[in-house]
N, C-alpha and C positions, 0 to 999 in steps of 0.2 A: 151768493153762497153763504150760509150761516157760518159763524165762527166754529161751532161744534163740528159741522160737516167738513169744513176746511181742515180742521185739526185731524179729523179721522182720515181724510184723504192723504194728508201729509204723512201721517204715521204709516199708512198702508204703503205709500211709495217708498219711503225711507226703509220700511221694514223689508220690502222686496229687494231693494238694492243691497241692504246690509246683510240680508239672509245669505246671499251668495258669498259675501266676504266671510260670514260665520262658517259657511260650509267649507270654504277653503281652509280656514283656520282649523276646523275639526279634522280635516284630512291630515294636516301637518301635526296634529296633536293626538295621533292614534294611540300613543302610549300613556296618555294622561291617566286613564283608568288602568289598573293592573290587569295584565293578561292572565286569563284563567289557565293557560297552558305555559306557565312560567318555567324558566330554567331552574331546576332544583339541584344543579351541580354545586358541590361544596367547594367554595373558592374564597379567596381573601376579600376583605373589605378594602377597596382601593379608593384613592381620591375621586376617581371618576364615578364610582358607585355612590359615594357620599354626596357628590355635587348633583346627582340626578335624583335625589330623594323627592318624593311627592310630599308637599306640605299643606297643612290646614292652618292658616293664620301664621303670625310671626312667632319666632322663638327667641327669647321668651315673649310672653304676652305683655306689652308695655302699658296698655290701657284696659284695665279690667272692667270699665264701665261699658265697653263695646263688645258684644257677643261675637263668637266665631261660628256659631251654628244656631238654627232656629227649629223649633218643633211645629209641626202642622197643628191646626186647631183641635183635631181629634187625637193628637199625640201619637199617630201611627207612622209618621214620616219625619225625616230630618233633612234639612236643606243647608248646604254649606258651600264655601268656595275652596277649590283645590288648585294648587299651582305647582309647577315643576320647571326647573331651570334646564336649559339646553345650552351647555357651554360651547359646543362647536359653532352654533349659530348666535350665541350670546343673546338669547331671548328667552321668554317664558311661554309656556302654555298655561292659561288660566281658565278654569272651568267652573260652571255652576252645576252642582250635583244634588240629586234628590235620591234618598234611599229609605228603606224600611227602618223603623226605630225598634222593631220587635225582634228581628232575627237576621242572621247573615243572609244576604241576597245581593246579586249584582246590582250596583247603583245605576241610575240613569244619568247620563251626561246631557244636561239641558242646553247649555250654551258654552261657547269657548271664545277666547280672544288671546292676543299676544302681549298685552300691556298690563303690567302689575301696577296696582294703585299703591303708591308709597305713602307712608305716614309722615306728614309734615305739620305738626301742631304749631299753633301760634305761640311765640315766646319773645320775651324782651320787648314787647309792644310791636314786634314785627309780624307780618302776615303769616310767615311760616318759618320753621326751623327744621331743616331737612335732617332726618335721622338715617335713612337708608333701609329701614325695616318696612315690611308690608303693612298696609293699613288694616287693623282688625275690622272685619266687615262680615256681616251675615245677611243672606236673603231674608225677606219678610213675606209672610203668608197673607193672602187675602182671607177675610173671616170665613169664607165658604171653603177654603182649602183647595180651590181650583186653579189658583194662580200664585206665582211668586214674583216679587219685585226685588231688584238688586242693583248695586252700583257696578258699572262696567266702563272701562276706559278704552277708547278708540281714537287714534290720531291725536293724542294729547288732551282729550276732553273726557271728563268723568260725568256721566249722566245716569239717570234711572232707566232701567230696562224692565220689561214685563215678559214673562213666559207663561203662556196658557198651557197648563199641564194636561188638559183634556184633549186639545187638538194639536199640540206641539208647536204652535206658532210663537215666535220671539220677535218683539218689536221694541224700538227705542221709545220710551215714554216721555221723557223731558228733552227739551232742546234749549236749555239755558245758555246764555252767552258766556257763562263762566262755569267752573266745576261745581257740581253738587257735592256739598260736604257731608250731608247726612239726610235721612228722611224717616218718617213714621207713617203708618197707615192708621186712619181714624178707626175708632172702635166699631163704628157701624159699617166700615168697609167701603164707604162712598167717596172718600177723599184721601189724598196723600198730602202730607205736610212736608216740605223740604226746605233746606237751608242753603243759601248761597252768600257769597261776599263780593258783589259786583264792584265795590269800592277798591278792591285789590288791583283789579285791572286798570282802573283809573290812576291809582297811585304808582303803578309800574310805568304807565305812559308818562306820568309827570317826571319820573326819574330819567326817562329817555330824553325829554325836552330839556331837563336840567343839564344833561351831558353837553349840550351845545355851548354852555357858558361855564362849565366845570362843576363837578360834584363837591359840595361842601362836606368836610370831614366832621361829622357830628354823631349823634346817638344812633344813627343808622349804619355806621361804619363797622365792618367786621372783616378787617384786612386779610385774615387767614383764608377767607373764601373769595378774595378778589377785591378789586377797586370799586366795583359797582356797589352803591349803597343797598342795604337790605330794604325790601319793600315794606313800608309801614302797614300795620293791620288796618282793618276797616270793620264797621258794624256788620253784624250778621243780618241778613234779610230773610224773613220767613214767608214762604209762599204756600198757599193751599190750592190744589188743583182737583177739580171734580173728575172722577174716574169715568163718568158717563159722557159728559159734555166736553171735557178738556179745557174748560174755562178756568183761568187762574186769577186769584185775588190775594191781596195781602192777608196773612194769617192773623187770627185773633190772639189775644193774650193767652187764652186757654190752650190754643194749639202750640204756642211757643213754649209753654211750660213743659211740654213733652220732651224738650231738648235740654232741660236744666240738668247740669252736671252735679253729682254729689259733692258736698263741701266737707273736707276733713275736719273743719272747725265746728260743724253742726253738733248739737247736743243729742240728736236722735238720728239713727240710720236704719235703713232696710225695713221701713214700715210695710207690713203685710197684714191683710184683713181676711178673716175666714168668712164662711157663709153666714154664720150667726152674728157677724158684725164685731167680733172680738179682734183687737189689734195686738200684734206682736212686733217688737222692734228692739234695736240695741240702744241703750241709754248710756251717755257718757258718764264714766265713773269719776274722773278727776280731770279738771280742765287745766291743771297746772303743769302737766307733763306732755311732751310731744315725742312720738306719736301717742295719740290717746287710746285708751282702752274703753270698751263698752261692756255692759252686762245685759243679758236677755231680760226683757220685761214684757208682761202681757197685761193689757187693760181690757176688761170685758165691756160689752155694750152697756151693761148695767152700772158701770163705773168702778167696779172692783179692780184693784191693782195687785199684780202678782210679780214682784221682782225675784229673779233667781239669784241667790246669794252664793251659790256654789262656785268654786274655782273653775270648774268645767264650763260655766256659763259666762266666763270672761272671754270676750272675743275682740279681734282687731277690726279696724275700719275696712269696709267692703267684704267682710266675711258673709257668705250667703246664708240667708235665713228664710224659712218658709214653713207653712202649715202642712202637717200630714193630711192625707186625703179625708180622714174622718173629722178634720177640723177641731180635734181635741188636743193634739200634741204639736209641739213646735220642734222643728228639726233645724240644725245649724252646723256649719263647719267651724273648726278651730285648728290652730297649729299647736303642737305639743311635743313632748319627748325631748331627747338630747338636742340642745341648741335649737329647739323648735323645728327639727328636721322631719317630723311626721305630720300627716294630715289625718284628722279624725272627723267623723260625722256623729253627732249626738242627737238624742231625742229627749224632750222634757215635757212632762205633763204639768201645766201651770198649777202652782201651789204645792207641788211635790218637793220633798227634800232630797230627791235622788234624780239622777239622769242615767240614761242608758246609752252606752257607746255602740253604735251600729256598724262602724267601719273604722279601721286604723291601718294606715299604709305609709310606706316610705316612697311610694310612686308619686309622680307628679300628676295631680288631677288639674289639668289646664283650665277646664270649665265643665261644670255639671248643671243639668237642668232636671227637675223632677218630672217623672211620668207616673202618676198614681203613687204607688208605694215604692217605685223604682227610681233610680237615677241614671240618666243617660249622660255619659262623661267622655270628654276627650282626655285620654291618658297617655303618659309616657312612662316607660321603664328604662332602666339603665342601658339595656341592650335592645330595646324595642322602640322604634320611632313612634310618633304620635298616631293614635288609632282610637276608634270608638268602642266603648264597652258599656254594657248595661248592668247595673248592680241591682239585685233583689235584696233590699235592705232587711226585710223581714226574715228571709231564709239565709241571709249572708252568703249568697251565691253570685256569680258573675257570668256574663256571656259576651264574648267579643262579637260585635256586629259588623265592623268594617275595618280592615287593615289596608291603608293605601300602599303599603310597601311590604307585601308578603314575601318578596324575594329575600329580604334581609334575614328571615329566619333560617335561610340555607347558607348564609355566609359564615366564614370562620371569624369568630370574635373572641377576644380575651375575657377570661373569667373576671367578674367584678366583686370586690370585697368592700363593704361599707366600713369605714374607719371612724371611730369617735375618740377624741383626745382633748387635752387641755394645753393651752400654750403656757409660756413661762410665767404669766401673771395669773393663771388659773381659769381663764375664760374658756368655756367649752366650744370646740370647733368640730366640724365633720367634713368628710370627703369620701370619694370613691376611688379605690385603687384598682386599676385595670391591669391584669397580668398579660405578659407577652403571649401571643398565640404559640403553642408548642412549648410552654414553660417547662423547664427541667430543674428540679430541686437541686440545690448545691451550686448553681451558676450565679454569677453576679452580673446583673443587667444594667443598662443605662436607664435613667429615669427622666421623664418630662413632667414638669409641673404645669397644669392648665388651670386657669381661673375664670370667673370668680363666683359662679353659681354651679351647683352640681345636683340640680333637681331634674329628674327625668332622663331622657335619652342623652347619652354621653357622646355628643357629636363633635363639637369643635370649640367648646368654651363659649363665654359671652362674646358675641360677634362672629362666631363660627369660622375661625381662621386656623385652628390647630387641630388637625384631624385625628381624633383620639384612637379610634379602632384601626385606621391605617398605620398609626405609630405602633400599636400593639402587634399588628401583623408584620412589622419590620423588626421585631425583637426588643421593643421598649416596654418597660413599666410606665404607666401614666397615672399620676395622682391628680385627680380633679378635685380642687379645693373650693369649698364654699366660704367666702370671706365674711359672711354674716352681714347684718345691717349695722349702721352706725350706732344705733341705740343699743344693740346687743353688746357692743364693745365699750362705749363710754357712758351708757345709761341714757334714760330719757332726759330731755332738756325742756326749757321754757317754750321754744318754738323751733321751726325747721332751721332757721338761720343760726341760732345758737348751737343746735345739735352739730351742724357741719363745722362751725368754728371750734367747738370743743374737740371734735374728732381730729381737726388739723393742728390744734395747739401742741407745739413741741413734737409734732408728728406722732402723737400718742396712738392714734388709730392705726397708722401705717406700721408702727413698731409692733403692735399687737398682731397684725396680719402676718408680717414677716416672721415673727416669733412662731406663730402657729405653723407656717409652712416649714420652718427649720426643725421644729420639734417633731413633726410628722415624718419629715425626710430622714432625720437621724434615727427614728424608731425603725424605719425600713432598712437602714444601714445595719443597725444592731440585730435585725432579724436575718441578716445575711442575704438579703434579696438584691441589694443595690450596690453598684460599684461607686464609691464616693468620689471618684475622679471623673465620672461621666453623668452629670446632673444638669439638665437644662430647665429654664424657667421661661414662661410665656405669659402674655397678657395683652388685652385690649382695654382701653379706657381706664377704669379703676384698676384693672389687673396690670395694665401698662405702668401705672404709677408705682405699683409694688415692685415691678421689675426694675424701674429706674432707681427706686430707693435701695433695692437689694444690690444693684451694681456698685454702690458706694459702701454699703454697710455689711455685706455678707461675703464670706470666702467659700461658700458652699457650692456655688454654681460654676459651670464651665462654659456655658453659652446661653444666650437669651434671644428672644424674638418678640417684637412689640408692634403695636399699632394704636393710634388714637390718643396720644398724650404728648407731653413735652413741657415740663415745668422748668422755667428758666427765669432769671432776673429781668430779662428783656421782654417777657411775655405780654405786658400791657401794650407794647407797640404794635403787635399784630392781632390782639384780641379786640381792640376798639374800646371806646369809653364805657359803653353800657355793660358789656360782658366783663371787662376788667373790674368794674365797680362791684359786680356780683362776687367776683373772686376775692376782692378786698374784704367784703362783708363776711366771707367765709374764712378769713384769717391769712390770706396771702398778701405779702407786702406790695406796696406801690413801687413803680419803677424808680421814683426819686428817693425811696427810703434807703436803698443801698444797704440791705441788711445781710452782711456776709455770713453771720452766724446761722441765720435761718437757711440761706441758700446752700450752705456747706453740707446740709443733710440731704439735699435732693437734686441740686443742679449738676448736670453732667458738664456743662460749660465751665463751672467753677471748680469741679472736682474731676476733670478728665484724667488727670494723672493717677487717680485712685480707683478708676473703674476696673472691676475685677475680671470681666469676661467679654468676649465678642458679642456684638448685638446686631441682629438683622431688623431693619425698619421696613415695614410694608404699609405705606401711607396712602390715604385718599388725597387726591389733588386739592380737596377742600380743607385739608388739615396738615399737609406736610410741612408748611412753614413753621408750625409749632415745634416740630421735631428737628428742624434743620440746624439750630445752634448746637444742640447736644451731639447730633451726628457729626457735624463738622469738627467739633472739639475732640470727639473720639478719634476721628481720622488723623487729626494733627498730632494727637498724643500717641499715635501708633496702636490704638485699640482696633482690632479687626472689626470693621463695620461695613454694611452695605445698605443702600436705600433703594426702594422701588416705589414709584408713584403711579397710582391707578386713576386714569381720567374719569371725570363725571361720576365721582363717588363721594359718599358722605361718611359719617362716623362708622356706620356698618356698611360694608361693601355689599351691594345688592346685585351686581351684574354676574351672571353665571360663569362667564369666561374668567372673570377676575377671581371669583371664589376658588375655582379650580386651580388657577395659577398660584394663588396664595397657599393653598394646600400643598401643592407640589414643591414650592420653594421652601416652605417650612420643613418638609420632609428632607429635602436635599441639604438644607443648612445644618440640621442636627445630625444627619448621616455623616457629614464631613467632620463636625466638631466632637461628636460623642461616639461615633462608630468607626472612625478612620476609614470611611469609604466614600467613593465618588458616586453619588446617587444618580440613577437614571431618571429621577423624577423631574429634573430640569435639564433638558437637552439643549443647552446653550453653551457652546464650547468656550467662548471668552469668559462667560460668567463663572463656569467651573474652574477654568485656569486661574482666574483672579482669586477665587476663594482658596485654591490650593496654595497659591503664592502667599496669600495672607497668613495661612496656617503655618507654612514653613517659617516665615519671618517671626510669627508669634512664638512658635516653639523654640526657635533659635534665641530669641530674646529671653525666654524663660529658662534657657539652658536645658531644654528637654530633648528627647530623642528626635531624630529626623522623621519627617512624615514619610 
């Protein structure tokens, strides 16, 4: 039997066996596509409704070099991956969807599975650094538009699959011994180039063998995630497979170039060439500052150079840039407006001293791709989850072509007000104020601060742990604050390391963020909207750092909830050598430095007696050790605190059951401390009783009224 025939037979057999598994998955994922006969009852946004949202890609989008959707070669169809969590079963439905790019129509569900592919980029010379967010991935079209190829994960293995759109068959295309990281289809449609890292499997096996004689504590150590050393990275292996014969060979250098990632230090970005051979690109303006800015430049095939010197032609790294269909004008994105909170699309005729703005919006345009004169975009609005919209740039009109969550338009949501203000040092900030559902003028409401980005749908802040609209439905104002970028606060620096170091020096960056939150909050008190005795603050990661800083430095807040941080003098001991060194380079002291002045500004361990408010800790099992010292110090100092640890989680909690539990517990925590109520969101009698006892003791200590 020839290799090609053997490959074809293998695919057929596997396809037949896996098709039945896919059929079973499809039956259990009946709600993955929205029901046309949906319930239009006007009801509250609950934690359950939020946890069951259908999603396209991660939120936010961590890797802008990887697309979330793809257009068919003729521009008439869109293919993308859709996923939905199922908290009761603690699993996902993941589907590959194809739909019209021209008008609203019911999409076709091509394939389904139950395993979400998680983003685990290489970092610190390790093979992977688990984040907890979905991998940004999009199906890829064959040049004839008859098939799509996509990554799919089954039984812990990520491989390339193929769906024939003409006859509806779905087959597994690769059977690599390790996960496929990425792939591309050749321009002639005859081959697929894919990337694997087989050395990672060997490196992991070597760690298993090393266990027999003891693991050495070295640059692989990351104690916060357990005693097992992190698996070292390995070289990427590029493979080319012939679509007709199934024969695989090592890829050529030309094929590997398809996987080259953009370098932020390059002097040119986004090179695009029109039919006449003219080139448009972004050219670095000044190499002395980081992050770098670029200007739009066109070089004609004849060698004439046209730089655009207008301020509007100044763009950031990875700002999309493309030729208009007539090949005579260049179109591009840029951020502008108050604190760069707006997104604009411009058009420029090379050589002209004017630009035309085609679009300006405060909405979050997650990703856009041109279709002729139009743009197909994934968009979010403050009260609208991610959906597809098509912009007619010439006529300045738009058409929604697919909403994965149409039910949300019938739910009761709080009114949203965009706020712009300056902090105490004059830096412009912005945020979104969500009003309580049923707001009545003249009443003073509790307020919850959510951090640290406020672009698009107001869901749960970064990390999605603090359910904004469910809070609004329970009578809270919610202020979703954008903490800006480091360079917005301390200015551009020589490089990324210096930028972080300057931000951290004397806690200049953190003071500016806390100042912004306090200024905005006091403005709401002055407007008569907020009860100054009932203000909570929340945050994950960078937002958690702000809560920890506020716990020592601010008397404005009455309760807090955090996840994903823990800055303490002993942190080197559980970070491991390589991660600790990166923190030292960013300005954090070493363990032996014993810098009490530095730690007096951030350490809950050193300043437990000065912590101003109760704190709830909801930690991943891979991170809780970083929070344990501060939590324990709080408990010993009599500060009401509680900690919950979620197994098999990372920086961002990805399991549906855990996300729902986090939502509910945050609602219950703030209901107790800010609303004087025992919430039904957490139906655990001992937990509720312990919290009530904590509050009685806290109020007694503060000589306040009894609970």
